[in-house]
GULUM-389964 format. One record per atom (N, C-alpha, C): residue in one letter; x, y, z. Coordinates in steps of 0.05 Angstrom, whole numbers, plus 5000, padded with zeros to 4 digits. Layout:
! GULUM-389964
AXYZ...
! end
This chain:
! GULUM-389964
X198316868606X201316818592X201116758555X201117048542X201417078513X203917018501X204816798487X206916718480X207817018467X211017028459X211817248442X211617168417X211517428395X210117378368X213817158359X216017118364X217816958359X216816758372X217416478341X216816168351X218116158389X216915998411X217216008431X220215738433X220715828456X223615688451X222415268459X223915128448X223614878462X225014778489X224414548502X225814588516X228014288523X229314268538X231314078529X233013998556X232613738562X235213648585X237313578576X239913428602X242513438612X242413308634X246113218639X246513178654X249413288654X249813188682X253913308680X255813128669X254812808660X257112688647X255512558613X256612648595X255312638574X254812278561X256212118579X255011868576X252311778588X251011978604X247711958615X246511998591X247512188568X245312288552X244812018527X245611788540X245411598514X242611368540X243111498569X240311388580X237811548582X238511738569X236111898568X233711888545X231511808556X229111638546X227811908525X229712098515X228612338489X226712158485X225512008461X223211948459X220712078468X221211908498X218911998516X218812288527X221312448536X220312698538X219012908510X219612858488X218712978468X214912898468X214412668480X211912568476X210112638503X212312658527X211212928548X210713198539X212013298524X211013538516X209413608498X209613378480X206913468457X205113418474X204913178498X200813048502X200613318519X202113548521X200813818545X200614048530X198114078527X197414238513X199814528524X198014568548X200514788559X202814938559X204314658561X208014638554X207914608521X205814498506X205914608479X206514868469X204314978485X204015308474X206415398483X207515378516X209415498525X212415468511X212415188507X215415188502X215815208466X213415058452X213715048428X215014828417X215114878394X216514638368X220014718360X221114468356X223114628346X222514828321X224615038317X224415188281X226115058268X226414928252X228714858237X229515148220X232115198210X233715368197X234915188181X237815388161X238115218140X241315298149X241815418177X243615368192X244115218215X243315128217X242414978250X239514748238X240614478252X237914238251X236014298283X237314448301X235714568316X233714768319X232714858337X231115078345X232915408337X232615538336X234015798315X233116058338X231416048352X229416218365X228016158385X227016398398X223716348409X224416508434X221316488453X220516578475X218416558495X218716578516X216216588525X215616808528X213616878535X212017188531X213817328564X214217538558X216217758580X214017838598X213017728608X210517778633X211517898651X213117808666X214317848691X216018168686X215218348702X217118628702X217418758726X219718638740X221718788752X221419028755X220119128774X221219478780X223619588779X224719848768X226219908757X226820088774X229120128795X228620268826X230020548804X228520788820X229920998810X233021028826X234121308815X236921258817X237121338846X236221478858X237021508879X236121338910X235121078892X235320818911X237120698903X237820698875X240220538867X243020568889X242920798883X245320908902X244620858930X242720778931X242820768968X242120438970X242120278953X243020028954X246119988946X247020098935X249619998930X251020328926X252520378940X253520618940X257820598931X258420718923X260320728912X263120918917X266020968922X268021058929X267021358910X267221608924X267321848899X270621858885X268921928861X272321978839X274722148865X276621898858X279022098865X279822288860X281022458867X282322698859X283722718831X285722498829X287622448800X285222348787X283422228780X281722138761X279422388754X279722588770X277122758761X276922818735X279922928717X280122938700X279422798671X279322498684X279522278668X276222168659X275622198684X271622038682X270122308697X267122248684X265822468690X264822248712X263222478744X262322288756X261122068761X259822078734X257421838735X258521528724X260621668702X261921418697X264321298714X265821498731X266521298752X264921088769X262421208774X260120978785X259720798771X260320778740X258820568733X260820368720X263920498718X266620308724X266920228755X265720288767X266120148798X263219988805X261919968787X258619788794X259219598769X261019678750X262919418735X264519338735X266319388752X268419248767X267419048783X266419158802X265318878822X263418698812X261418858789X260518528774X262918378774X265018448750X266618168745X267518048773X267618218792X269218068819X266417928821X262817968824X261817758823X262017538811X262217608792X262317338768X263917138776X265917248785X268617058782X267916838812X265716948836X265816858858X263616668861X261916758831X260016538820X260716338802X263616358790X264116198777X263316178745X262716448732X261216578717X263616608690X266016418701X268116568684X270216328670X271516438645X273016288636X276016348631X277016268647X279816458651X279816668639X281416828618X281917058606X278917108596X277516938588X274817028572X272717098586X270317138567X267917198579X267917518581X264817638576X265717978580X262717978596X263318188609X259718328619X260918668615X258818728596X258819078592X256519228596X258019488594X255219698612X255819958586X253819998577X253520318553X253920418584X255720638567X257020918587X255021068583X254121218607X250121328594X251721628590X249921798576X250421918552X252021988536X252021718522X255021758505X253621678475X250921658475X249421628452X250221998424X250722228453X250822358432X254622398412X256122168433X258422268420X258322258387X259822348376X260722348351X260621938341X262921758357X262521588350X260921398373X259221528386X257221388403X255521248383X254021028406X254121008438X257220898441X258020868470X261520768478X259620598501X261820318497X261320188524X263620078535X262719908563X265519928583X266119658575X268019518576X268619198579X271419168588X272218858590X274518898614X276518778578X279418868582X281318758572X281618508571X282318498550X283518208536X286118058552X286217868562X288317778585X288117908613X286117888620X285917968650X283317778654X283717638678X282417508697X280017648710X277317528719X275017768729X276717848761X278117698768X278517848800X280717978791X282118108768X283618228771X281918518758X279918618759X278118748735X278018978758X279119238759X278219468775X276619738754X276419918763X274420168756X277220228737X278620228731X280720348715X282020218694X281419938698X282619818678X281119748665X278219838656X276019748639X277319928618X276319748587X276819978562X274520088567X274320268547X272020398532X272420428513X270220328488X269320268467X267420308450X267620348424X265320418414X263720108394X261320238379X261520018366X262219768351X264519998339X266319818326X268919688337X268519658364X270619568384X273319688383X273519928369X275320128370X275120268398X278720338407X278120418438X277620668433X276220858459X275521078449X277821338466X279421468445X281021618464X280121768485X283021718497X281421968524X283922108525X282722418521X285622578523X287522618554X285522528565X286922568601X287222318606X289522228593X289921878601X290221828634X289021518636X289021588667X291821508679X292921518697X295221518715X295521248712X298121178702X299720908695X299320728723X300520828753X299520668773X295820618774X294820648763X292220628765X291220348740X293120298722X293720018707X295919928706X296519848735X298619708736X299819498723X296919268720X296519028712X296519098677X294719228670X294619248635X295619498626X298819548630X299919848625X299019878598X299520118573X298920128551X296520178548X295720178517X292920288505X291320098512X291819848510X289419578519X288919448493X287919128499X287118988485X284718858484X283618888457X279318828453X279018538444X278818428457X278318078447X275918198423X276018028403X273918038384X270718028387X272017708389X269417548392X266817738418X267817828438X267118018460X264318228446X266618418434X265318688424X263418488401X263918308382X261918188366X259118198373X259017988395X257318048409X254918178427X256918328440X257018528458X255218828444X257418938416X255919118401X254119098388X254418868374X250218818361X248518898384X248118728408X244918788420X245019118430X247919288442X247519468450X246019678429X247119538405X246819708379X242719738375X242519498375X239919448363X237819458384X238419478411X235619468435X236819728449X236019858452X235820158465X235720128496X233319928498X233319848526X234519728543X236719618538X239319438538X240719598551X242019618570X244919778583X247419528584X245519388604X247419118620X247018908597X250318778594X249918568584X252318348592X250418078611X252717998627X252417628604X255517558598X255617408581X258017168599X257616918600X259816698619X258716458617X260816368614X260515998611X261015928629X258415988653X257715788668X257815378657X259415248668X258514998662X255614868662X254414898676X251214818687X250014828660X250515178658X247215368629X249915348600X251815218605X253115188576X253014938567X252614798585X251614448580X249014498567X247014678582X244414638576X243714788543X246514918538X245415078508X246514858489X248214648498X249014418476X247414168469X244214248489X242414028479X240414078467X238813878457X236014078437X233414108451X233714078480X231914178503X231714468519X230214558511X230114868529X230214758562X229415008568X229614888607X226614828607X226914668630X224314538651X223814688659X220714808662X219314958693X220214778720X222114628724X221314528740X222414638773X223214788773X223315078794X223215288788X223515558817X221215808817X224416008803X225515808791X228015978782X228215988758X227615768748X227215648721X223815868713X222315928722X219816088720X220716288715X222416478731X222416748724X224316748705X226016558695X227716548661X226316558647X224916378645X222516348623X221316528619X219816648635X218016858635X219817128629X222317248630X223517358629X224017378588X224117208583X224017178544X226617038546X226216808532X229316618527X228716588496X230716638488X231416588463X233616318445X234416298434X236616048430X238016208393X240816068388X241716318368X244016028360X243415928342X245215668324X247715808324X249815658342X252615578338X252815518312X254815778305X256415828279X260115838272X260015758302X263615808303X263915988324X266616058326X267416328351X265716648333X265216738362X264117048354X265217168341X266917188315X269017328314X267317438289X265717358273X265017458255X263617648247X263317868239X261218168235X258218028223X258417848200X256517848186X254317618207X254717488227X253617388249X251717638261X252417848266X251017938283X248418008275X247317998263X243818168249X242317848259X243717648246X242217338256X242117398292X244117418297X243917438334X241717668335X241617838330X240017988342X236517928337X236117928306X234217698311X232717538324X234717278330X233517098345X234117248373X234717348389X234117578416X230917628415X231017738388X227817918390X228118198399X226218258396X225418588404X225818608440X224718318457X223818458485X225618238503X225918018490X227517818514X229817918515X230317708551X232717878557X233817608557X233917458557X236017178556X236217038527X239317058516X239317028499X241816698497X240916388495X242616208493X242916148468X245616238476X248216128455X248915808443X248015708435X248115408434X250715318428X251615168438X254515028440X256315208455X255215438469X256315628472X256215778506X253715898506X254115988532X251016198539X250516338559X248716548563X248716648549X247316918546X247617258547X244917328562X245117548582X242517618594X242417918587X241818088590X242118278566X238818498586X238518708585X237818808607X237819058612X236019138622X236619508627X238519558641X239119548669X240619558691X243619318702X244919308703X247019228720X246018978740X244019158760X242318918778X241018748765X239518818750X237818638733X238618448717X241618508700X243318198684X244018078706X245318238734X245917998753X243617838753X241517928770X239217788771X238217518762X238317638727X237517438705X240117378711X242417248705X244117038703X244216848724X243117048752X244016848784X241816588770X238816758765X236716578767X237216338744X237516428724X237716238694X240116028707X243116138717X243715898716X243515648748X242415838758X241215668788X239715468773X236915508760X235315398746X236115108729X238815258717X240914998700X241714738723X243214918741X243614648757X242014428772X239114608783X236614498787X237114238770X236914258739X235714038726X237014018709X239513948716X241413818710X242013588734X242413648762X241813488786X240013328781X236713448782X235413228785X235513038752X235113098735X235712888715X236612708716X239812798730X242112678733X241312338752X239512498776X238812418799X236812178787X235012248762X232212098755X233511928736X236911978728X237111758703X235811788672X235012118679X233312188654X231012108645X229311918667X227211968661X225512068681X223912128644X221812448659X220112348682X218712128684X216911998688X217612018724X220112088732X221412028761X221912368770X220912468750X221212838759X218512928755X218213058783X216213298786X215313478767X214413448743X214313598726X211413698730X210814028733X208014118733X206314028714X203914018722X201013998713X200614238697X198514238679X198514378656X197114618677X195014618702X194414748719X195814918737X198714778747X200314818757X201714988751X203114898719X204215228699X202015478705X200515458697X198215708697X198715918722X198715658738X198915848774X202015928771X202915748767X207015948775X207816168756X205916238729X205916408716X205016598730X202116518741X201016778760X202216948785X203516718790X204916698818X208016988813X208916888789X211416978783X211717308780X208417388765X208717678765X208717768785X207817708809X208617918836X209817758847X211217568848X213817428859X214717528891X216317868888X217617968898X216118188912X212318288907X211518418915X211518438944X210718658958X211918828985X209118659004X208118649025X205518479036X203918699035X201718689031X198918919031X197618789062X196619069066X195419079092X194018779095X193218719123X191418469137X188918459135X188718769139X185318819140X183418909106X185518809097X184018809059X183619029055X184519299068X184519569065X186219599040X186019859022X186519838995X190220019004X191519919014X194220079025X196420059005X197220208987X199720138968X202220188985X202920008978X206519868990X207519818970X210319978974X212320138964X212719798951X214019738926X215419578913X218319568914X218819198924X221219138929X223119198899X225819398915X227319248887X230219018888X227918868876X229118508888X231418478872X232818658845X235418558821X237218878851X236219038858X238019228873X239019118890X237118908914X237718848936X239618588934X239018528908X240218178913X242918268900X243118528869X246418538876X247118688900X246518818914X247718978941X249118808955X248118618959X248818308974X251718188967X251018198935X252718008922X255918238916X254918548925X257818638916X258418708948X256818648966X257818698992X260318438997X259418188991X260117988988X263017928971X263818178952X265718178934X267318338951X266418598962X267818708975X269618649001X267318459011X269318259033X272218029029X271817969004X273217778991X274517928979X275118228976X277418258951X278918558966X276718588984X277718898991X276519048977X275019348983X274519518965X276719728954X278319698961X281419848949X282719728927X282619498930X283019258903X281219328870X278719358878X276119408857X276319598842X275819888866X274320178860X277620298856X279020168835X281720438836X282620328810
! end
């Protein structure tokens, strides 16, 4: 378990109610973390910067490798309707499939309450758009629509400057009944997302939301504690922190944001703002956000129930942390032969399976016809 070259992220605790913060024995928490060599190695000390009195970035080693499915496997797990006849001249079959996957992702986020009215964004890089004159392009939601209103056709396609990509073959008007016209781009959405899309070739999907518990975690001075399997997964994916500078509508913030995320980390906690999960696929981004928000919920509830007293929480011992890290490396492996023979088992596509279930749930709730249109 070798830490990322960036400074490791410190840990923090929180509760549902701000008043409980006054009851938290913060000094004892700091002392506990400092007294544990492994915790100190894994989570480090706060890094001071000129723009913030708290941490500026960090990570735990990106030691868990989630199998990335082949295209055929992804299609098998999440199959979308064929492109309608009236849209054949509007999108390529691949972009239509991406639009369907992203549209249902917004519906999934709505069902998990990872949204805030008409704000927040999930973006997906358009395949093969790097070679375009103004490429690459990415898809995102139009400002003014709720996550439960997003469809495959009312998603916007923009370049890294946040400009709408001209589509000579216009989408039929009856496909954009909620948002007729050219479309509105919310500047903070493209400032955050375009910075990461431009800097990280490995990132194709970025999931950002204001989940209450995860956002509350970003407002505290300690990182996520290793209190659950979900927290271990998130920490091993690499977590960085970015100081709050105000509304994310200033392009000058982009270099600092990219630097704090780092070259391999998949999670960026925007302090006093909310989490960002950046992954190669939309399926992996969903799984990352799911485990991250779940870990934050567990942490808030357990520490609230304990009155903020860390001595009443089952904090893992150093040897247990080592074992947690070891097991997380193969947490979703397929069973091996019981007789000890060297039988190669096919790895589970856990992110694909989780996303497929979430997709089916969203389709049952909203109806496929209301999403893939």
